[in-house]
C-alpha positions in Angstrom: -62.6 316.2 -82.9 -63.0 314.5 -86.4 -65.1 311.4 -86.3 -66.9 309.5 -88.7 -70.6 309.4 -88.0 -72.6 306.8 -89.9 -73.5 303.2 -89.4 -71.3 300.7 -87.4 -70.7 298.5 -90.5 -69.5 301.3 -92.5 -66.9 302.6 -89.9 -65.5 299.0 -89.8 -65.3 298.4 -93.5 -63.8 302.3 -93.9 -61.1 301.7 -90.8 -60.1 298.1 -92.7 -60.1 299.6 -96.3 -57.9 302.7 -95.2 -55.4 300.2 -93.3 -55.5 297.9 -96.2 -54.5 301.1 -98.4 -51.2 301.3 -96.5 -49.8 298.0 -97.9 -52.0 298.2 -101.1 -50.7 301.7 -102.3 -48.3 303.5 -99.7 -46.0 300.8 -99.2 -45.2 299.9 -102.7 -44.8 303.6 -103.5 -42.3 304.1 -101.0 -40.6 301.2 -102.2 -40.1 302.3 -105.5 -39.3 305.8 -104.3 -36.7 304.5 -101.9 -35.2 302.4 -105.0 -34.9 305.8 -106.9 -33.3 307.2 -104.2 -30.9 304.7 -103.6 -29.3 305.3 -107.2 -30.0 309.0 -107.2 -28.7 310.4 -104.0 -27.3 307.4 -101.9 -27.9 306.3 -98.6 -28.2 309.9 -97.4 -31.3 310.6 -99.6 -32.8 306.7 -98.7 -32.8 307.5 -95.0 -34.5 310.7 -95.6 -37.5 309.0 -97.9 -37.7 306.3 -95.6 -37.9 308.5 -92.5 -40.7 311.2 -94.1 -42.5 308.0 -95.3 -42.7 306.2 -92.2 -44.0 309.5 -90.4 -46.5 310.0 -93.0 -48.0 306.6 -92.8 -48.2 307.0 -89.1 -49.7 310.0 -89.4 -52.4 308.8 -91.6 -53.0 305.7 -89.4 -53.4 308.1 -86.3 -56.1 309.9 -88.5 -57.9 306.7 -89.4 -58.2 305.4 -85.9 -59.2 308.9 -84.7 -62.3 309.4 -87.3 -63.2 305.8 -86.7 -62.5 305.5 -82.7 -65.9 304.2 -82.2 -65.2 300.7 -83.5 -61.6 300.5 -82.4 -60.5 299.4 -78.7 -57.6 301.6 -78.9 -59.6 305.0 -80.0 -60.4 306.5 -76.7 -57.2 308.7 -75.8 -54.4 310.2 -78.1 -51.7 307.8 -76.3 -54.0 304.7 -77.6 -54.4 305.9 -81.0 -50.6 306.5 -81.4 -50.2 302.8 -80.0 -52.8 301.4 -82.5 -51.0 303.1 -85.5 -47.9 302.0 -84.1 -49.2 298.2 -84.4 -50.8 298.3 -87.3 -47.8 299.8 -89.2 -45.4 297.6 -87.6 -47.2 294.6 -87.6 -48.5 295.0 -91.1 -45.1 295.8 -92.6 -43.9 292.7 -91.0 -46.9 290.6 -92.5 -46.4 292.3 -95.8 -42.5 291.6 -96.3 -43.1 288.1 -95.3 -46.2 287.5 -97.4 -43.7 288.8 -100.6 -41.2 286.1 -99.2 -44.0 283.4 -99.1 -45.5 284.2 -102.5 -42.2 284.0 -104.2 -41.1 281.1 -102.6 -44.5 279.5 -103.7 -44.1 280.7 -107.0 -47.1 282.7 -107.2 -45.2 286.4 -108.0 -47.3 288.4 -106.4 -44.4 290.9 -106.0 -44.0 291.0 -109.9 -47.5 291.4 -110.5 -48.8 295.1 -110.0 -52.8 294.0 -109.7 -51.9 291.3 -107.0 -49.9 293.4 -105.3 -52.5 296.1 -105.2 -55.1 293.4 -104.1 -53.3 291.5 -101.8 -50.4 294.1 -100.3 -53.0 295.1 -98.3 -54.3 292.2 -96.6 -51.8 292.3 -93.5 -52.5 295.9 -92.6 -56.3 295.1 -92.6 -55.9 291.7 -90.4 -53.7 293.5 -87.6 -56.6 296.6 -87.8 -58.9 293.7 -87.2 -57.7 292.3 -84.2 -58.2 295.9 -82.1 -61.8 296.1 -83.5 -64.6 296.4 -80.8 -66.8 293.2 -81.1 -65.7 289.8 -80.6 -67.2 288.3 -83.6 -64.6 290.7 -85.7 -61.5 290.2 -83.6 -62.1 286.6 -83.8 -62.4 286.7 -87.4 -59.5 288.5 -87.6 -57.3 286.3 -85.3 -58.6 283.2 -87.1 -58.0 284.4 -90.6 -54.0 285.6 -89.2 -53.5 282.1 -87.7 -54.5 280.5 -91.1 -52.4 282.5 -93.2 -49.3 282.6 -90.8 -49.6 278.7 -90.7 -49.8 278.6 -94.3 -46.8 280.8 -94.9 -44.9 278.5 -92.1 -45.6 275.6 -94.3 -44.6 277.4 -97.6 -41.3 278.7 -95.9 -40.1 275.5 -94.7 -40.5 273.7 -97.8 -37.7 273.3 -100.1 -38.1 273.9 -103.9 -36.2 271.5 -106.3 -34.3 274.7 -107.4 -33.2 275.3 -103.9 -31.9 271.5 -103.6 -30.1 272.0 -106.9 -28.3 275.3 -105.8 -27.3 273.4 -102.9 -25.6 270.6 -105.0 -24.0 273.2 -106.8 -22.5 275.2 -103.6 -21.4 272.1 -102.1 -19.8 270.4 -105.6 -21.8 267.6 -105.6 -23.0 265.9 -108.5 -26.5 264.0 -108.2 -25.4 261.4 -110.7 -22.4 260.3 -108.5 -24.3 260.3 -105.2 -25.2 257.2 -103.8 -26.5 256.0 -100.3 -26.2 252.4 -98.4 -26.6 251.3 -95.0 -24.0 248.8 -93.6 -24.8 246.4 -91.0 -22.9 247.3 -88.1 -21.3 250.5 -89.1 -22.6 254.2 -89.0 -22.2 256.9 -91.6 -19.4 259.9 -91.1 -17.8 262.6 -93.4 -20.9 264.8 -93.5 -22.8 262.0 -95.6 -25.3 261.2 -93.1 -28.3 260.6 -94.9 -30.3 259.0 -91.7 -31.3 255.9 -90.6 -27.9 254.3 -91.1 -27.6 255.0 -94.7 -24.3 257.2 -95.8 -22.7 258.2 -98.7 -19.0 258.5 -98.1 -17.1 257.0 -95.2 -18.5 254.4 -92.6 -17.0 253.5 -89.2 -17.9 250.7 -86.7 -21.1 251.2 -84.6 -19.2 249.5 -81.6 -16.0 251.3 -80.8 -14.8 248.5 -78.8 -14.4 246.5 -82.0 -11.8 248.9 -83.6 -8.2 247.4 -83.2 -5.8 249.7 -81.7 -3.1 251.5 -83.7 0.4 250.2 -83.8 2.8 252.6 -84.9 6.4 253.0 -83.9 8.4 256.3 -84.6 12.3 256.8 -84.2 13.5 260.4 -84.3 16.6 262.1 -82.9 17.0 265.4 -81.1 19.8 267.6 -80.3 18.4 270.0 -78.0 17.0 269.3 -74.3 14.4 271.3 -72.3 16.5 273.2 -69.7 15.8 272.5 -65.8 13.7 269.4 -67.1 14.2 265.6 -66.2 12.4 262.4 -66.1 14.2 259.8 -63.8 17.4 261.8 -63.6 17.4 262.1 -67.4 17.1 265.4 -69.4 14.1 265.7 -71.7 14.5 266.3 -75.7 12.9 269.5 -76.5 9.9 268.8 -78.9 10.0 264.8 -78.3 6.9 263.4 -77.6 7.8 261.8 -73.9 8.0 265.2 -72.7 5.5 264.2 -69.6 4.0 261.2 -67.9 5.7 258.5 -65.5 9.1 256.9 -66.1 11.3 254.1 -64.7 14.9 253.2 -64.6 15.4 249.6 -65.8 18.5 247.3 -65.1 20.7 248.2 -67.7 20.2 251.9 -67.4 17.6 252.7 -69.9 14.9 254.8 -69.1 11.3 253.7 -69.8 8.9 256.7 -70.3 5.1 256.1 -70.6 1.9 258.2 -70.6 -1.9 258.1 -71.9 -1.0 258.3 -75.1 2.4 257.0 -75.9 5.2 255.2 -74.4 9.1 254.0 -75.2 12.9 255.1 -74.5 14.7 258.2 -74.9 18.1 256.9 -75.6 21.0 259.0 -75.6 23.7 258.9 -78.7 26.6 261.3 -78.7 25.4 264.4 -78.4 21.7 263.4 -79.7 18.8 262.1 -77.9 16.9 259.3 -79.9 13.4 258.6 -78.9 11.9 255.3 -79.9 8.3 255.9 -79.1 5.1 253.6 -79.6 1.4 253.8 -79.3 -0.1 251.8 -76.5 -0.9 248.8 -78.3 2.8 248.5 -79.3 4.3 245.8 -76.8 6.9 247.2 -74.3 9.4 244.5 -75.2 9.2 245.6 -78.7 10.1 249.0 -78.1 13.1 247.8 -75.4 14.5 245.6 -78.1 14.1 248.5 -80.5 15.9 251.0 -78.3 18.7 248.6 -77.7 19.1 247.9 -81.5 19.5 251.5 -82.4 22.2 252.6 -85.0 22.3 255.1 -87.8 20.4 254.3 -90.8 22.0 252.8 -94.0 21.6 254.1 -97.2 19.7 250.9 -98.3 17.4 251.4 -95.1 16.7 254.8 -96.3 15.8 253.5 -99.5 17.2 256.5 -101.4 14.4 258.8 -100.4 16.8 261.0 -98.1 20.5 261.6 -98.0 22.0 260.7 -94.1 23.3 263.7 -92.3 23.4 261.9 -89.1 19.9 262.7 -88.1 18.4 259.2 -89.2 18.4 256.2 -86.7 16.6 253.2 -87.2 16.4 249.9 -85.5 15.3 246.3 -85.6 11.7 245.9 -85.3 10.3 242.4 -86.1 6.9 242.2 -87.9 7.0 246.2 -88.6 7.9 247.8 -92.0 9.9 250.9 -91.7 9.8 254.1 -93.7 11.4 257.5 -93.8 9.8 260.7 -92.6 11.0 264.5 -93.3 10.0 266.8 -90.6 11.1 266.0 -88.2 13.6 263.7 -89.6 13.2 260.1 -88.6 11.4 256.6 -89.2 8.0 255.6 -88.9 7.1 251.8 -88.4 3.9 250.2 -89.1 2.6 246.4 -89.1 4.0 244.6 -92.2 0.8 242.6 -92.5 -1.6 246.0 -92.8 -4.3 243.8 -91.7 -5.0 244.9 -88.0 -3.5 248.2 -87.6 -6.0 250.8 -86.2 -9.4 252.1 -87.4 -8.4 252.2 -91.1 -8.2 248.1 -91.2 -11.8 248.2 -90.3 -13.2 251.1 -92.3 -15.3 251.1 -95.1 -15.6 253.7 -97.7 -18.1 254.1 -100.6 -16.7 256.0 -104.0 -18.8 256.8 -107.1 -16.9 257.6 -110.4 -17.7 258.3 -113.8 -17.2 254.9 -115.7 -16.1 256.6 -118.9 -13.0 258.0 -117.4 -12.3 255.1 -114.8 -9.6 252.5 -115.2 -10.9 249.9 -112.5 -8.0 247.9 -112.4 -5.2 250.8 -112.3 -2.8 250.5 -109.1 -4.4 247.3 -107.7 -2.5 244.2 -106.8 -5.9 242.0 -107.6 -8.5 242.7 -110.2 -11.0 239.9 -110.4 -14.6 239.7 -112.2 -17.2 238.3 -109.7 -20.7 237.6 -111.3 -21.3 241.3 -112.5 -19.0 242.9 -109.8 -15.3 243.2 -109.9 -13.1 242.5 -106.8 -10.4 244.8 -106.2 -7.4 244.7 -103.7 -4.7 247.3 -103.1 -2.2 247.3 -100.7 -4.4 247.8 -97.2 -7.7 248.0 -98.8 -10.0 245.8 -100.8 -13.5 245.6 -102.0 -16.0 245.5 -104.9 -16.8 247.7 -108.0 -20.4 247.5 -109.9 -21.4 249.2 -113.0 -24.5 251.2 -112.8 -25.8 253.2 -115.9 -23.0 255.9 -116.4 -20.7 255.4 -113.2 -18.9 253.1 -111.2 -19.8 252.4 -107.8 -16.8 251.3 -105.4 -17.3 249.7 -101.8 -13.7 249.5 -100.3 -12.9 248.6 -96.9 -9.9 247.6 -95.0 -8.1 244.2 -95.0 -10.0 243.2 -91.8 -13.3 244.0 -93.4 -15.4 240.5 -94.5 -15.7 240.4 -98.6 -19.1 239.1 -98.1 -20.0 242.3 -96.3 -18.3 244.6 -98.9 -20.0 243.0 -101.8 -23.4 243.3 -100.4 -22.7 246.7 -99.6 -21.9 247.5 -103.5 -25.0 245.4 -104.6 -27.5 247.6 -102.0 -25.9 251.1 -102.9 -28.5 253.1 -104.6 -28.7 256.8 -106.1 -29.5 259.2 -102.8 -33.1 260.5 -103.0 -33.8 264.3 -102.8 -35.1 264.2 -99.0 -31.9 262.4 -98.1 -29.6 265.1 -99.9 -31.9 267.6 -98.3 -31.1 266.0 -94.9 -27.2 265.8 -95.8 -26.2 268.9 -97.7 -25.0 272.2 -95.6 -27.9 274.7 -96.1 -27.2 277.7 -98.7 -25.6 281.0 -97.1 -28.6 283.1 -96.0 -28.6 286.2 -98.2 -31.8 287.9 -96.7 -33.6 288.1 -93.4 -36.6 285.7 -95.0 -33.8 283.3 -95.7 -32.6 283.0 -92.2 -36.4 282.8 -91.1 -36.6 279.9 -93.3 -33.7 278.0 -91.9 -34.7 278.4 -88.4 -38.4 277.5 -89.3 -36.8 274.2 -90.6 -35.2 273.5 -87.3 -38.2 272.5 -85.9 
């Protein structure tokens, strides 16, 4: 059997050099041939050339291991030589592909430089071959160098270049100059702009959920159909209503009070209709009962000129609430008249940044007052401060229950988000290659 007869160092050098030639010469040549095949003959020719190339490289490596079997731990038998060839070809190809990705990310441009491709392209194959050399010193050196290169590659692949950050900004429609961050005591960020350490760039909600006031809404809706065979406390149940499940109580005057974990109220028969008066859990039971007893067909004034009375609109006397017409289904929605204590909106905070050149601070406000370099603004159900920062206006607005001092300080503290904060908050780019998927996976650790 053919075997190289010379000194051991020469045989080692020959094997490593022959393995190096696969990545330095064979793979770049095969890659060019595959590109030509795609354009010239389509995927059929591509597959043929890929198969022939892989078999040729495999045969070449088997021959190399055979003639240098004296220095290889996988050279004793034909099966072991085949295994060694497969390991060098597979491991080297993976290292070769990842090496290209790493050097491109690092901006070294190896894949675009013929000389560097020739010199460095074979390194992964030589290192894999070195792992199976006979002799602890040689394998230890190959293993150590492989670990160092893999570690450096991981560091490079995890790193995000400035160009990649800019691409993420564009992909998510984010303008750097209007991206600000602030931390607000007692609040946590939401809406996908969580920059870490309590910093946010959009909406904020109370850190203590028990401090959020409950929603207080009442709806009045008329229904003309019932669910066949279903009743609560002897009363048919209106189809599509919100009071189709839970418990019920027949009150002294015959009204049926229905309640569940989400809503409570009354379903009142009026002619051929069933009119529901439904409130959120925080709405007082007696208020709902009084509304049910005062139900009547809505007048044109009560509809506010927004809807034509078709017999489907009913209203009621609800002290302390303001009603507005709803379209689908036809009905009325009542909210507290003061706007101050109703639900999460009344204690939420939002940060807005707009270009100052096209921004009218006082537009559609009920109050707009200068305040020592800032401007206090108030709307129907929000208030807060606006401050000019270079070419942008920074707004911090909150519900009417939020303290003015807190909003003012938040406006003063707001600053441009850093690159690191943007990287944390922005969704990653859609991966376009296996290397991109690997980079995103590595960044999870």
